C-alpha positions in Angstrom: 126.5 127.3 87.1 129.9 127.8 88.8 131.4 131.2 89.8 134.1 132.6 87.6 137.7 131.5 88.0 140.6 132.9 86.0 144.2 131.4 86.2 147.0 133.5 84.8 150.1 131.2 84.5 152.6 133.9 83.5 152.0 136.0 86.6 151.2 133.0 88.8 147.9 134.6 89.9 144.4 133.3 90.2 141.3 135.6 90.2 137.8 134.5 91.2 134.3 135.9 91.8 132.4 135.0 94.9 128.6 135.0 94.3 127.6 135.4 97.9 124.2 137.3 97.7 125.1 139.1 101.0 128.7 140.1 100.2 129.8 139.4 96.6 133.4 140.1 95.8 136.2 139.5 93.4 139.5 138.2 94.8 143.1 137.5 93.8 145.8 135.3 95.2 149.1 133.7 94.2 148.7 130.2 92.7 149.9 128.7 96.0 147.1 130.5 97.9 149.3 133.1 99.5 148.8 136.9 99.3 144.9 136.5 99.1 143.1 139.9 98.8 139.9 141.4 97.7 140.0 143.5 94.5 136.3 144.5 94.2 133.5 144.4 96.8 131.4 147.4 95.9 129.5 148.1 93.7 129.0 144.4 92.9 126.0 142.1 92.7 126.3 139.0 90.5 129.8 138.9 89.0 129.6 136.1 86.4 132.7 136.3 84.2 136.3 137.5 84.4 138.9 138.5 81.8 142.3 140.0 82.1 143.1 142.8 79.6 146.9 142.9 79.4 147.1 146.1 77.3 145.3 148.1 80.0 146.4 146.1 83.1 142.7 145.6 84.0 140.6 142.8 85.2 137.2 143.2 83.5 134.1 141.4 84.6 130.4 141.0 83.8 127.9 141.7 86.5 124.3 140.5 85.8 123.0 142.1 89.0 124.4 145.6 88.2 123.6 145.2 84.4 127.2 146.2 83.7 130.6 145.4 82.2 133.1 146.9 84.6 136.9 146.9 85.0 139.4 147.4 87.8 142.9 148.6 87.3 145.3 146.0 88.8 147.8 148.7 89.7 145.8 151.4 91.6 142.5 149.5 91.9 140.6 152.3 90.2 137.2 151.1 89.0 135.4 152.0 85.8 132.1 151.0 84.2 133.0 150.0 80.6 129.3 149.6 79.6 126.0 150.0 81.3 123.2 148.9 80.9 124.2 145.4 79.7 120.9 143.5 79.7 122.1 140.2 81.3 125.9 139.8 80.8 127.3 136.4 81.7 130.6 135.2 80.1 133.3 137.6 79.1 136.6 137.6 77.3 138.9 140.0 75.6 141.0 140.0 72.5 142.9 142.7 70.7 141.6 145.6 72.9 138.0 144.4 72.4 135.7 143.0 75.1 133.2 140.2 74.1 130.4 139.1 76.4 127.5 136.8 76.3 124.0 138.2 76.9 121.4 135.8 78.4 118.4 138.1 77.8 119.3 138.8 74.2 120.8 135.4 73.4 123.8 136.9 71.6 127.5 137.9 71.9 128.1 141.6 72.4 131.4 143.3 71.6 132.9 146.6 72.4 136.3 148.3 72.0 138.2 149.1 75.2 137.9 152.9 74.5 134.3 152.8 73.2 131.2 154.0 74.9 128.7 151.8 73.1 128.9 148.2 71.8 129.6 147.3 68.2 127.2 145.2 66.1 126.7 141.8 68.0 128.5 138.7 66.6 126.4 136.1 64.9 126.0 133.1 67.1 124.0 129.9 66.8 122.3 129.2 70.1 120.8 125.8 70.7 117.6 124.8 72.5 118.4 126.5 75.9 118.9 130.0 74.3 121.5 130.9 76.9 125.2 131.3 76.0 127.1 130.6 79.2 130.7 131.4 78.5 133.0 132.7 75.8 136.8 132.5 75.4 139.2 134.0 73.0 142.6 132.4 72.6 145.5 134.0 70.8 148.0 131.3 69.7 151.5 131.9 68.5 150.2 131.7 64.9 148.1 134.8 65.7 144.9 132.9 64.9 141.9 133.6 67.0 139.7 130.8 68.2 136.5 131.6 70.0 134.7 129.0 72.0 131.1 129.4 73.0 129.8 127.1 75.8 126.1 126.5 76.0 124.1 124.9 78.8 122.3 121.8 77.5 118.7 121.4 78.7 119.4 117.7 79.3 121.7 118.5 82.3 
C-alpha cells in the first residue's frame, strides 16, 4: 500500500502523506517541487488518505492510527477532528460537502456531512474476497454526474 498523494491541477499543488512511524507528516509543494512545507505533523499517526474540500478550503485526511477523520484549513492551518473514533479509516474523498471514507475494520464506506457530528448510514458496497476497501474517489464531471470508484486489494497480489 502506497502513501497518499493528491495532485490539484487548478492550483498547481501536490499534497502527500508521509507514513514514517517516527515522524509522520502531511506536506504540500508546488507541482515543480518548490515551496515545500509541512501542513500537519501533530497529532498524526497513520495518515492514509487525503481529499481537498474546496467549499471549506480544507485538506481532510483519514488517520488509522488516531482513529480519526481530521481536516486542516489551508489558509490559517487550524486543525479540527471531523469524526472520532473512526474504526480503521483508509481511503477518503469528498463530494457536495460530504466526506466519504473506507473502513477496513467494518468493510464498508462511511459518509458524513461537513457540518455533522456523526456519520450518516453507510453506503452499500460489495467487497470481494479480501474484505478491505483501499480507496474511494468521487469525480464531479461537467455533466454534474457523480462517479464513485472503489479500489479493492486483490488477495492474488
